[in-house]
KEDO-301420 format. One record per residue (C-alpha): residue number from 1; x, y, z. Coordinates in Angstrom, 3 decimals. Layout:
REM residues N
@resi: NUM | u: X | v: Y | w: Z .
...
//
This chain:
REM residues 376
@resi: 1 | u: -22.930 | v: -9.701 | w: 40.748 .
@resi: 2 | u: -25.983 | v: -11.980 | w: 39.580 .
@resi: 3 | u: -24.790 | v: -12.475 | w: 36.299 .
@resi: 4 | u: -21.286 | v: -13.665 | w: 34.911 .
@resi: 5 | u: -19.768 | v: -14.842 | w: 31.384 .
@resi: 6 | u: -17.278 | v: -16.882 | w: 30.020 .
@resi: 7 | u: -16.084 | v: -13.465 | w: 28.141 .
@resi: 8 | u: -15.859 | v: -10.161 | w: 29.587 .
@resi: 9 | u: -19.264 | v: -9.037 | w: 30.516 .
@resi: 10 | u: -18.701 | v: -6.410 | w: 27.905 .
@resi: 11 | u: -17.345 | v: -8.943 | w: 25.135 .
@resi: 12 | u: -20.410 | v: -10.920 | w: 26.050 .
@resi: 13 | u: -22.602 | v: -8.070 | w: 25.003 .
@resi: 14 | u: -20.657 | v: -6.793 | w: 21.831 .
@resi: 15 | u: -19.858 | v: -10.074 | w: 20.541 .
@resi: 16 | u: -23.227 | v: -12.162 | w: 21.004 .
@resi: 17 | u: -23.969 | v: -12.377 | w: 17.533 .
@resi: 18 | u: -20.687 | v: -13.195 | w: 16.316 .
@resi: 19 | u: -20.002 | v: -15.627 | w: 19.000 .
@resi: 20 | u: -22.869 | v: -18.018 | w: 18.878 .
@resi: 21 | u: -21.975 | v: -18.672 | w: 15.178 .
@resi: 22 | u: -21.170 | v: -22.496 | w: 14.412 .
@resi: 23 | u: -17.439 | v: -22.623 | w: 14.247 .
@resi: 24 | u: -16.892 | v: -19.683 | w: 16.293 .
@resi: 25 | u: -18.278 | v: -20.057 | w: 19.932 .
@resi: 26 | u: -16.493 | v: -18.735 | w: 23.113 .
@resi: 27 | u: -13.184 | v: -20.588 | w: 22.264 .
@resi: 28 | u: -13.371 | v: -18.906 | w: 18.832 .
@resi: 29 | u: -13.762 | v: -15.239 | w: 20.275 .
@resi: 30 | u: -11.047 | v: -15.799 | w: 22.670 .
@resi: 31 | u: -8.952 | v: -16.710 | w: 19.910 .
@resi: 32 | u: -9.484 | v: -13.958 | w: 18.090 .
@resi: 33 | u: -9.200 | v: -11.745 | w: 20.915 .
@resi: 34 | u: -5.438 | v: -13.258 | w: 21.378 .
@resi: 35 | u: -4.530 | v: -12.175 | w: 17.647 .
@resi: 36 | u: -2.835 | v: -9.832 | w: 16.049 .
@resi: 37 | u: -3.257 | v: -8.602 | w: 12.313 .
@resi: 38 | u: -0.679 | v: -6.153 | w: 10.178 .
@resi: 39 | u: -2.559 | v: -4.606 | w: 7.531 .
@resi: 40 | u: -0.262 | v: -3.396 | w: 5.075 .
@resi: 41 | u: -1.917 | v: -0.599 | w: 2.693 .
@resi: 42 | u: -4.850 | v: 1.646 | w: 4.044 .
@resi: 43 | u: -6.612 | v: 1.922 | w: 0.660 .
@resi: 44 | u: -9.201 | v: 0.109 | w: -1.331 .
@resi: 45 | u: -8.737 | v: -3.440 | w: 0.278 .
@resi: 46 | u: -7.264 | v: -2.299 | w: 3.221 .
@resi: 47 | u: -9.990 | v: -0.076 | w: 4.565 .
@resi: 48 | u: -12.544 | v: -2.859 | w: 4.703 .
@resi: 49 | u: -10.052 | v: -5.168 | w: 5.943 .
@resi: 50 | u: -9.419 | v: -2.827 | w: 9.050 .
@resi: 51 | u: -12.901 | v: -2.193 | w: 9.476 .
@resi: 52 | u: -13.885 | v: -5.841 | w: 9.553 .
@resi: 53 | u: -11.003 | v: -6.948 | w: 11.643 .
@resi: 54 | u: -11.466 | v: -4.655 | w: 14.290 .
@resi: 55 | u: -14.632 | v: -5.277 | w: 14.883 .
@resi: 56 | u: -14.648 | v: -8.643 | w: 15.432 .
@resi: 57 | u: -12.606 | v: -8.690 | w: 18.596 .
@resi: 58 | u: -8.772 | v: -9.027 | w: 17.695 .
@resi: 59 | u: -6.215 | v: -7.932 | w: 20.235 .
@resi: 60 | u: -4.085 | v: -6.139 | w: 18.287 .
@resi: 61 | u: -4.321 | v: -4.621 | w: 14.585 .
@resi: 62 | u: -1.401 | v: -2.772 | w: 12.754 .
@resi: 63 | u: -1.881 | v: -0.302 | w: 9.944 .
@resi: 64 | u: 0.901 | v: 0.712 | w: 7.596 .
@resi: 65 | u: 0.954 | v: 2.935 | w: 4.625 .
@resi: 66 | u: 2.723 | v: 6.356 | w: 3.921 .
@resi: 67 | u: 0.177 | v: 7.690 | w: 1.399 .
@resi: 68 | u: -1.737 | v: 11.089 | w: 1.676 .
@resi: 69 | u: -5.542 | v: 10.890 | w: 0.609 .
@resi: 70 | u: -5.970 | v: 12.202 | w: -2.801 .
@resi: 71 | u: -9.691 | v: 13.023 | w: -4.625 .
@resi: 72 | u: -8.837 | v: 9.794 | w: -7.090 .
@resi: 73 | u: -9.067 | v: 7.830 | w: -3.815 .
@resi: 74 | u: -12.495 | v: 8.412 | w: -2.876 .
@resi: 75 | u: -14.338 | v: 6.463 | w: -5.488 .
@resi: 76 | u: -13.178 | v: 2.812 | w: -3.904 .
@resi: 77 | u: -11.725 | v: 4.382 | w: -0.558 .
@resi: 78 | u: -14.974 | v: 5.031 | w: 1.024 .
@resi: 79 | u: -13.741 | v: 5.797 | w: 4.605 .
@resi: 80 | u: -12.062 | v: 8.772 | w: 3.472 .
@resi: 81 | u: -14.130 | v: 11.886 | w: 2.711 .
@resi: 82 | u: -13.320 | v: 15.125 | w: 0.617 .
@resi: 83 | u: -12.683 | v: 16.988 | w: 4.170 .
@resi: 84 | u: -9.801 | v: 13.956 | w: 4.170 .
@resi: 85 | u: -7.955 | v: 15.132 | w: 1.139 .
@resi: 86 | u: -3.977 | v: 15.803 | w: 1.798 .
@resi: 87 | u: -4.165 | v: 13.863 | w: 5.169 .
@resi: 88 | u: -2.394 | v: 10.929 | w: 5.584 .
@resi: 89 | u: -4.196 | v: 7.592 | w: 4.829 .
@resi: 90 | u: -3.261 | v: 5.774 | w: 8.046 .
@resi: 91 | u: -3.733 | v: 8.644 | w: 10.080 .
@resi: 92 | u: -7.672 | v: 8.948 | w: 9.281 .
@resi: 93 | u: -8.071 | v: 5.169 | w: 9.066 .
@resi: 94 | u: -6.522 | v: 4.396 | w: 12.909 .
@resi: 95 | u: -8.796 | v: 7.358 | w: 14.051 .
@resi: 96 | u: -11.876 | v: 5.810 | w: 12.541 .
@resi: 97 | u: -10.869 | v: 2.012 | w: 13.325 .
@resi: 98 | u: -10.646 | v: 3.208 | w: 17.393 .
@resi: 99 | u: -13.931 | v: 5.033 | w: 17.103 .
@resi: 100 | u: -14.844 | v: 1.278 | w: 15.984 .
@resi: 101 | u: -13.438 | v: -0.452 | w: 18.508 .
@resi: 102 | u: -12.157 | v: 1.618 | w: 21.685 .
@resi: 103 | u: -10.452 | v: -1.418 | w: 23.248 .
@resi: 104 | u: -8.235 | v: -2.897 | w: 20.402 .
@resi: 105 | u: -4.595 | v: -1.898 | w: 20.371 .
@resi: 106 | u: -3.729 | v: -0.091 | w: 17.196 .
@resi: 107 | u: -0.271 | v: 0.307 | w: 15.944 .
@resi: 108 | u: 0.327 | v: 2.872 | w: 13.427 .
@resi: 109 | u: 3.247 | v: 3.110 | w: 10.773 .
@resi: 110 | u: 3.172 | v: 6.184 | w: 8.382 .
@resi: 111 | u: 6.048 | v: 5.118 | w: 6.361 .
@resi: 112 | u: 6.968 | v: 2.790 | w: 3.620 .
@resi: 113 | u: 7.632 | v: -0.914 | w: 3.835 .
@resi: 114 | u: 10.931 | v: -1.961 | w: 2.812 .
@resi: 115 | u: 13.550 | v: -4.285 | w: 3.486 .
@resi: 116 | u: 15.342 | v: -2.021 | w: 6.230 .
@resi: 117 | u: 12.213 | v: -2.017 | w: 8.425 .
@resi: 118 | u: 10.207 | v: -5.072 | w: 7.159 .
@resi: 119 | u: 11.328 | v: -7.817 | w: 9.480 .
@resi: 120 | u: 10.923 | v: -5.431 | w: 12.675 .
@resi: 121 | u: 7.267 | v: -4.597 | w: 12.095 .
@resi: 122 | u: 6.257 | v: -8.140 | w: 10.527 .
@resi: 123 | u: 7.549 | v: -10.248 | w: 13.335 .
@resi: 124 | u: 5.336 | v: -8.673 | w: 15.813 .
@resi: 125 | u: 2.195 | v: -10.225 | w: 14.226 .
@resi: 126 | u: 0.453 | v: -13.417 | w: 13.903 .
@resi: 127 | u: -0.910 | v: -12.384 | w: 10.151 .
@resi: 128 | u: -0.061 | v: -10.300 | w: 7.512 .
@resi: 129 | u: -2.556 | v: -8.751 | w: 4.975 .
@resi: 130 | u: -1.528 | v: -7.759 | w: 1.784 .
@resi: 131 | u: -3.545 | v: -4.771 | w: 0.582 .
@resi: 132 | u: -1.464 | v: -2.825 | w: -1.791 .
@resi: 133 | u: -1.328 | v: -2.244 | w: -5.189 .
@resi: 134 | u: 2.620 | v: -2.813 | w: -5.546 .
@resi: 135 | u: 4.106 | v: -5.669 | w: -6.987 .
@resi: 136 | u: 7.088 | v: -5.113 | w: -5.273 .
@resi: 137 | u: 5.795 | v: -5.415 | w: -1.861 .
@resi: 138 | u: 4.089 | v: -8.094 | w: -2.559 .
@resi: 139 | u: 7.381 | v: -9.965 | w: -3.415 .
@resi: 140 | u: 8.790 | v: -8.097 | w: -0.140 .
@resi: 141 | u: 6.115 | v: -9.284 | w: 1.967 .
@resi: 142 | u: 6.462 | v: -12.912 | w: 0.859 .
@resi: 143 | u: 9.837 | v: -12.983 | w: 1.439 .
@resi: 144 | u: 9.897 | v: -11.740 | w: 5.033 .
@resi: 145 | u: 6.850 | v: -13.810 | w: 5.727 .
@resi: 146 | u: 8.653 | v: -16.902 | w: 4.384 .
@resi: 147 | u: 11.516 | v: -16.088 | w: 6.765 .
@resi: 148 | u: 9.674 | v: -15.637 | w: 9.635 .
@resi: 149 | u: 7.185 | v: -18.405 | w: 9.161 .
@resi: 150 | u: 4.003 | v: -15.568 | w: 9.257 .
@resi: 151 | u: 0.812 | v: -16.384 | w: 7.474 .
@resi: 152 | u: 0.449 | v: -13.644 | w: 4.636 .
@resi: 153 | u: -3.215 | v: -13.115 | w: 2.880 .
@resi: 154 | u: -2.656 | v: -11.133 | w: -0.562 .
@resi: 155 | u: -5.685 | v: -9.309 | w: -2.296 .
@resi: 156 | u: -5.655 | v: -7.668 | w: -5.699 .
@resi: 157 | u: -8.097 | v: -5.911 | w: -7.734 .
@resi: 158 | u: -8.251 | v: -4.841 | w: -11.289 .
@resi: 159 | u: -10.818 | v: -3.724 | w: -13.473 .
@resi: 160 | u: -13.847 | v: -6.399 | w: -12.879 .
@resi: 161 | u: -11.699 | v: -8.887 | w: -11.094 .
@resi: 162 | u: -10.501 | v: -9.883 | w: -7.643 .
@resi: 163 | u: -7.839 | v: -12.419 | w: -6.102 .
@resi: 164 | u: -7.147 | v: -13.461 | w: -3.096 .
@resi: 165 | u: -4.002 | v: -15.579 | w: -2.036 .
@resi: 166 | u: -3.918 | v: -17.304 | w: 1.514 .
@resi: 167 | u: -0.210 | v: -18.478 | w: 1.807 .
@resi: 168 | u: 0.622 | v: -20.888 | w: 4.979 .
@resi: 169 | u: 4.219 | v: -20.588 | w: 6.487 .
@resi: 170 | u: 4.366 | v: -24.315 | w: 5.386 .
@resi: 171 | u: 2.655 | v: -24.329 | w: 1.723 .
@resi: 172 | u: 3.916 | v: -22.569 | w: -1.209 .
@resi: 173 | u: 4.648 | v: -19.176 | w: -1.320 .
@resi: 174 | u: 3.772 | v: -16.314 | w: -4.282 .
@resi: 175 | u: 7.433 | v: -16.808 | w: -5.639 .
@resi: 176 | u: 6.202 | v: -20.714 | w: -5.925 .
@resi: 177 | u: 3.560 | v: -19.248 | w: -7.937 .
@resi: 178 | u: 4.911 | v: -16.368 | w: -9.728 .
@resi: 179 | u: 8.769 | v: -16.731 | w: -9.051 .
@resi: 180 | u: 9.710 | v: -13.206 | w: -10.532 .
@resi: 181 | u: 8.213 | v: -9.882 | w: -11.071 .
@resi: 182 | u: 7.932 | v: -9.019 | w: -14.728 .
@resi: 183 | u: 7.642 | v: -5.232 | w: -16.229 .
@resi: 184 | u: 4.443 | v: -3.499 | w: -17.544 .
@resi: 185 | u: 2.632 | v: -5.855 | w: -15.032 .
@resi: 186 | u: -1.123 | v: -3.880 | w: -15.297 .
@resi: 187 | u: -2.332 | v: -2.618 | w: -11.771 .
@resi: 188 | u: -5.273 | v: -0.231 | w: -10.830 .
@resi: 189 | u: -3.467 | v: 2.906 | w: -11.461 .
@resi: 190 | u: -2.933 | v: 1.969 | w: -14.889 .
@resi: 191 | u: -5.691 | v: -0.014 | w: -15.813 .
@resi: 192 | u: -8.572 | v: 0.882 | w: -13.889 .
@resi: 193 | u: -10.748 | v: -0.740 | w: -11.078 .
@resi: 194 | u: -14.556 | v: -0.623 | w: -10.247 .
@resi: 195 | u: -14.914 | v: 0.462 | w: -6.719 .
@resi: 196 | u: -17.649 | v: -1.806 | w: -4.649 .
@resi: 197 | u: -14.865 | v: -4.907 | w: -6.338 .
@resi: 198 | u: -12.482 | v: -3.383 | w: -3.368 .
@resi: 199 | u: -15.274 | v: -3.916 | w: -0.774 .
@resi: 200 | u: -16.249 | v: -7.538 | w: -1.740 .
@resi: 201 | u: -11.733 | v: -8.533 | w: -1.939 .
@resi: 202 | u: -11.366 | v: -6.635 | w: 1.224 .
@resi: 203 | u: -14.085 | v: -8.251 | w: 2.692 .
@resi: 204 | u: -13.091 | v: -11.827 | w: 1.460 .
@resi: 205 | u: -9.495 | v: -11.008 | w: 2.842 .
@resi: 206 | u: -10.785 | v: -10.345 | w: 6.166 .
@resi: 207 | u: -13.295 | v: -13.454 | w: 6.279 .
@resi: 208 | u: -9.946 | v: -15.706 | w: 5.719 .
@resi: 209 | u: -8.388 | v: -13.657 | w: 8.699 .
@resi: 210 | u: -10.936 | v: -14.749 | w: 10.959 .
@resi: 211 | u: -11.032 | v: -17.983 | w: 9.467 .
@resi: 212 | u: -7.760 | v: -18.595 | w: 9.913 .
@resi: 213 | u: -7.597 | v: -17.579 | w: 13.343 .
@resi: 214 | u: -10.275 | v: -20.111 | w: 14.233 .
@resi: 215 | u: -8.528 | v: -23.107 | w: 12.746 .
@resi: 216 | u: -8.510 | v: -22.962 | w: 8.713 .
@resi: 217 | u: -4.964 | v: -23.700 | w: 7.826 .
@resi: 218 | u: -5.068 | v: -24.330 | w: 4.020 .
@resi: 219 | u: -3.504 | v: -22.385 | w: 1.777 .
@resi: 220 | u: -5.725 | v: -21.467 | w: -1.241 .
@resi: 221 | u: -6.401 | v: -19.038 | w: -4.259 .
@resi: 222 | u: -9.604 | v: -17.257 | w: -4.666 .
@resi: 223 | u: -10.652 | v: -15.911 | w: -8.132 .
@resi: 224 | u: -14.020 | v: -13.210 | w: -7.959 .
@resi: 225 | u: -15.436 | v: -12.071 | w: -11.509 .
@resi: 226 | u: -17.341 | v: -8.999 | w: -10.769 .
@resi: 227 | u: -18.898 | v: -9.237 | w: -14.157 .
@resi: 228 | u: -20.348 | v: -13.095 | w: -13.708 .
@resi: 229 | u: -20.398 | v: -13.319 | w: -9.850 .
@resi: 230 | u: -18.467 | v: -16.708 | w: -10.486 .
@resi: 231 | u: -15.664 | v: -17.901 | w: -7.894 .
@resi: 232 | u: -13.199 | v: -20.068 | w: -8.492 .
@resi: 233 | u: -11.079 | v: -21.604 | w: -6.096 .
@resi: 234 | u: -8.124 | v: -23.789 | w: -5.737 .
@resi: 235 | u: -6.107 | v: -25.398 | w: -2.997 .
@resi: 236 | u: -2.353 | v: -24.837 | w: -3.246 .
@resi: 237 | u: -0.505 | v: -27.827 | w: -2.798 .
@resi: 238 | u: 3.261 | v: -28.038 | w: -1.828 .
@resi: 239 | u: 6.055 | v: -25.681 | w: -2.158 .
@resi: 240 | u: 8.336 | v: -25.836 | w: -5.039 .
@resi: 241 | u: 11.824 | v: -26.999 | w: -4.939 .
@resi: 242 | u: 13.564 | v: -24.448 | w: -6.907 .
@resi: 243 | u: 11.732 | v: -21.627 | w: -5.434 .
@resi: 244 | u: 14.590 | v: -19.166 | w: -4.142 .
@resi: 245 | u: 11.793 | v: -18.175 | w: -0.824 .
@resi: 246 | u: 11.101 | v: -21.727 | w: -0.104 .
@resi: 247 | u: 14.556 | v: -23.135 | w: -0.119 .
@resi: 248 | u: 15.943 | v: -20.245 | w: 1.582 .
@resi: 249 | u: 18.290 | v: -19.667 | w: -1.280 .
@resi: 250 | u: 19.006 | v: -16.192 | w: -2.169 .
@resi: 251 | u: 16.350 | v: -15.273 | w: 0.458 .
@resi: 252 | u: 15.719 | v: -11.475 | w: 0.768 .
@resi: 253 | u: 18.679 | v: -10.499 | w: -1.069 .
@resi: 254 | u: 17.811 | v: -8.413 | w: -4.061 .
@resi: 255 | u: 17.936 | v: -10.272 | w: -7.577 .
@resi: 256 | u: 17.438 | v: -8.819 | w: -11.214 .
@resi: 257 | u: 13.649 | v: -7.880 | w: -10.734 .
@resi: 258 | u: 13.602 | v: -6.667 | w: -7.134 .
@resi: 259 | u: 15.730 | v: -4.120 | w: -4.740 .
@resi: 260 | u: 16.212 | v: -3.614 | w: -0.916 .
@resi: 261 | u: 13.885 | v: -1.122 | w: -0.672 .
@resi: 262 | u: 11.127 | v: -2.207 | w: -3.114 .
@resi: 263 | u: 8.319 | v: -0.363 | w: -2.228 .
@resi: 264 | u: 10.211 | v: 2.937 | w: -2.934 .
@resi: 265 | u: 12.534 | v: 1.369 | w: -5.730 .
@resi: 266 | u: 15.577 | v: 3.480 | w: -4.447 .
@resi: 267 | u: 18.148 | v: 0.861 | w: -5.368 .
@resi: 268 | u: 17.740 | v: 2.388 | w: -8.807 .
@resi: 269 | u: 19.808 | v: 5.539 | w: -6.996 .
@resi: 270 | u: 19.262 | v: 8.814 | w: -7.323 .
@resi: 271 | u: 22.094 | v: 9.611 | w: -9.922 .
@resi: 272 | u: 19.265 | v: 8.545 | w: -12.181 .
@resi: 273 | u: 16.822 | v: 11.022 | w: -10.781 .
@resi: 274 | u: 15.770 | v: 14.704 | w: -11.424 .
@resi: 275 | u: 13.859 | v: 16.583 | w: -9.224 .
@resi: 276 | u: 11.012 | v: 18.875 | w: -10.269 .
@resi: 277 | u: 13.391 | v: 22.099 | w: -10.105 .
@resi: 278 | u: 15.179 | v: 20.536 | w: -12.860 .
@resi: 279 | u: 11.850 | v: 19.100 | w: -14.844 .
@resi: 280 | u: 11.456 | v: 23.424 | w: -15.136 .
@resi: 281 | u: 14.663 | v: 23.963 | w: -16.556 .
@resi: 282 | u: 13.828 | v: 21.087 | w: -18.649 .
@resi: 283 | u: 10.366 | v: 22.662 | w: -19.754 .
@resi: 284 | u: 12.421 | v: 25.680 | w: -20.683 .
@resi: 285 | u: 14.991 | v: 24.031 | w: -23.249 .
@resi: 286 | u: 12.774 | v: 21.194 | w: -24.487 .
@resi: 287 | u: 15.221 | v: 21.576 | w: -28.033 .
@resi: 288 | u: 17.744 | v: 19.654 | w: -25.759 .
@resi: 289 | u: 15.242 | v: 16.873 | w: -24.330 .
@resi: 290 | u: 12.912 | v: 14.160 | w: -25.527 .
@resi: 291 | u: 10.463 | v: 13.601 | w: -22.401 .
@resi: 292 | u: 9.062 | v: 10.332 | w: -22.680 .
@resi: 293 | u: 5.815 | v: 9.637 | w: -20.470 .
@resi: 294 | u: 5.163 | v: 5.784 | w: -19.493 .
@resi: 295 | u: 1.857 | v: 5.740 | w: -18.617 .
@resi: 296 | u: -1.003 | v: 4.228 | w: -20.388 .
@resi: 297 | u: -2.632 | v: 6.010 | w: -23.162 .
@resi: 298 | u: -5.629 | v: 7.255 | w: -21.322 .
@resi: 299 | u: -3.686 | v: 8.835 | w: -18.379 .
@resi: 300 | u: -1.335 | v: 10.581 | w: -20.668 .
@resi: 301 | u: -4.450 | v: 12.045 | w: -22.131 .
@resi: 302 | u: -6.124 | v: 13.218 | w: -19.061 .
@resi: 303 | u: -3.151 | v: 14.952 | w: -17.590 .
@resi: 304 | u: 0.614 | v: 15.102 | w: -19.015 .
@resi: 305 | u: 3.692 | v: 17.201 | w: -19.178 .
@resi: 306 | u: 3.707 | v: 19.771 | w: -22.087 .
@resi: 307 | u: 6.066 | v: 18.656 | w: -24.919 .
@resi: 308 | u: 6.248 | v: 15.060 | w: -23.783 .
@resi: 309 | u: 5.293 | v: 12.212 | w: -25.847 .
@resi: 310 | u: 3.694 | v: 8.628 | w: -24.993 .
@resi: 311 | u: 5.223 | v: 5.157 | w: -24.686 .
@resi: 312 | u: 3.839 | v: 3.197 | w: -22.351 .
@resi: 313 | u: 6.423 | v: 1.313 | w: -20.275 .
@resi: 314 | u: 5.557 | v: -2.249 | w: -22.132 .
@resi: 315 | u: 6.200 | v: -0.536 | w: -25.799 .
@resi: 316 | u: 9.206 | v: 1.087 | w: -24.306 .
@resi: 317 | u: 11.596 | v: -1.897 | w: -25.476 .
@resi: 318 | u: 9.916 | v: -2.390 | w: -28.922 .
@resi: 319 | u: 10.667 | v: 1.108 | w: -29.909 .
@resi: 320 | u: 14.283 | v: 1.510 | w: -28.607 .
@resi: 321 | u: 15.017 | v: 2.426 | w: -32.458 .
@resi: 322 | u: 12.755 | v: 5.359 | w: -32.656 .
@resi: 323 | u: 13.505 | v: 6.711 | w: -29.444 .
@resi: 324 | u: 17.085 | v: 6.733 | w: -30.472 .
@resi: 325 | u: 16.398 | v: 8.655 | w: -33.603 .
@resi: 326 | u: 14.481 | v: 11.552 | w: -31.639 .
@resi: 327 | u: 16.852 | v: 11.422 | w: -28.625 .
@resi: 328 | u: 20.581 | v: 10.906 | w: -28.721 .
@resi: 329 | u: 20.974 | v: 10.586 | w: -32.434 .
@resi: 330 | u: 19.849 | v: 14.021 | w: -32.624 .
@resi: 331 | u: 21.631 | v: 15.305 | w: -29.579 .
@resi: 332 | u: 18.659 | v: 15.044 | w: -27.124 .
@resi: 333 | u: 19.104 | v: 13.801 | w: -23.764 .
@resi: 334 | u: 15.970 | v: 11.931 | w: -22.189 .
@resi: 335 | u: 14.109 | v: 12.309 | w: -19.443 .
@resi: 336 | u: 11.019 | v: 9.820 | w: -18.490 .
@resi: 337 | u: 8.103 | v: 10.486 | w: -16.463 .
@resi: 338 | u: 5.182 | v: 8.452 | w: -14.629 .
@resi: 339 | u: 2.770 | v: 9.400 | w: -12.101 .
@resi: 340 | u: 4.647 | v: 9.175 | w: -9.179 .
@resi: 341 | u: 8.397 | v: 8.459 | w: -10.096 .
@resi: 342 | u: 8.104 | v: 5.074 | w: -9.710 .
@resi: 343 | u: 7.264 | v: 3.377 | w: -12.823 .
@resi: 344 | u: 9.438 | v: 5.957 | w: -14.626 .
@resi: 345 | u: 12.532 | v: 4.261 | w: -12.944 .
@resi: 346 | u: 11.715 | v: 1.021 | w: -14.399 .
@resi: 347 | u: 11.424 | v: 2.935 | w: -18.038 .
@resi: 348 | u: 14.871 | v: 4.303 | w: -17.302 .
@resi: 349 | u: 16.022 | v: 0.651 | w: -16.437 .
@resi: 350 | u: 14.751 | v: -0.839 | w: -19.485 .
@resi: 351 | u: 16.381 | v: 2.101 | w: -21.559 .
@resi: 352 | u: 19.504 | v: 2.060 | w: -20.047 .
@resi: 353 | u: 19.488 | v: -2.015 | w: -20.696 .
@resi: 354 | u: 19.253 | v: -0.931 | w: -24.250 .
@resi: 355 | u: 22.146 | v: 1.408 | w: -24.274 .
@resi: 356 | u: 20.295 | v: 4.774 | w: -23.620 .
@resi: 357 | u: 21.085 | v: 7.027 | w: -21.165 .
@resi: 358 | u: 17.933 | v: 8.446 | w: -19.539 .
@resi: 359 | u: 16.758 | v: 10.136 | w: -16.199 .
@resi: 360 | u: 13.655 | v: 9.799 | w: -14.060 .
@resi: 361 | u: 11.872 | v: 12.783 | w: -12.622 .
@resi: 362 | u: 11.365 | v: 12.245 | w: -8.951 .
@resi: 363 | u: 7.755 | v: 12.304 | w: -7.487 .
@resi: 364 | u: 6.601 | v: 12.697 | w: -11.393 .
@resi: 365 | u: 3.219 | v: 14.164 | w: -12.682 .
@resi: 366 | u: 1.714 | v: 14.403 | w: -8.981 .
@resi: 367 | u: 4.920 | v: 16.328 | w: -7.727 .
@resi: 368 | u: 4.789 | v: 18.265 | w: -10.625 .
@resi: 369 | u: 1.070 | v: 19.383 | w: -10.255 .
@resi: 370 | u: 1.919 | v: 19.961 | w: -6.676 .
@resi: 371 | u: 4.690 | v: 22.508 | w: -7.485 .
@resi: 372 | u: 2.334 | v: 24.471 | w: -9.859 .
@resi: 373 | u: -0.219 | v: 24.725 | w: -7.406 .
@resi: 374 | u: 1.939 | v: 26.121 | w: -5.094 .
@resi: 375 | u: 2.688 | v: 28.857 | w: -7.621 .
@resi: 376 | u: -0.933 | v: 29.459 | w: -9.006 .
//
């Protein structure tokens, strides 16, 4: 053989443009080739993260998601096509990643991340990238990454703005910045998102992962404004002494604002849930039920259950008197509905805290629509 390389011959050719970049080099390429990254969520952020990280020469990438592809995903989750609708995101994404780079080890987790499997999965990786739109999942990832001393890189997009948090094990965690979850938080589901913003923030997350592997160990926050293209970067200094996660107080244990199964909110219990079959009975007897849809006004106007009224989640508490007057005070039971049966559980908890008995529809409007489609 007349030619040789400090990389494998195939890697020398594949990564030739990348390895010659100042700050990467042969040593940096070896670091990438010995690293593993877990991507949590295969949606608008997870897709560009997975694509760029699988392209850069990682040893292993893990993809976790339990959702199926829906038509409303397509404007921002640009890997998927109309032909992929109803397929599992993680299946389609993993197949695409393997087509990009057949030498990378791809681990697929077609399941929800919760307190029963988080430690087992996270512990296998060097870096965790949060690409979900679930604040509950972010707190879950934060607590376990702190416990297991893993780097967590969080990304979020809302309307025209995106944020990234790079959280080192020795630095402040997400709870240092935001000690507990708040109800009524805006998400892309209830406030919307501009598709290209996901590509920008996801690409920036991937870049932060690469820089981290190459030696950049500084905790930071990045905010990107898509209307002005302004970027704000702030260093995150040190953990807060009162932080539960950083001081190992009540770590992982559910508090008033979190649950063991944070992703699916199962801690609320099935006793407060009604099935779609029960909904059919409710719709035939609306004189006995007050049906409250806790989504935003625009979501309610686009598609809703017949006979329901709209009270967004963040307005529930302020309208308890009205709810009582239209519900229990006149002998009606209360049913709460949302898109997928997650926000409605929060609504049930708010009502119960105010002394109002209520039930959540399991699977929400999405399951109701699917049930109707089956019978058409």
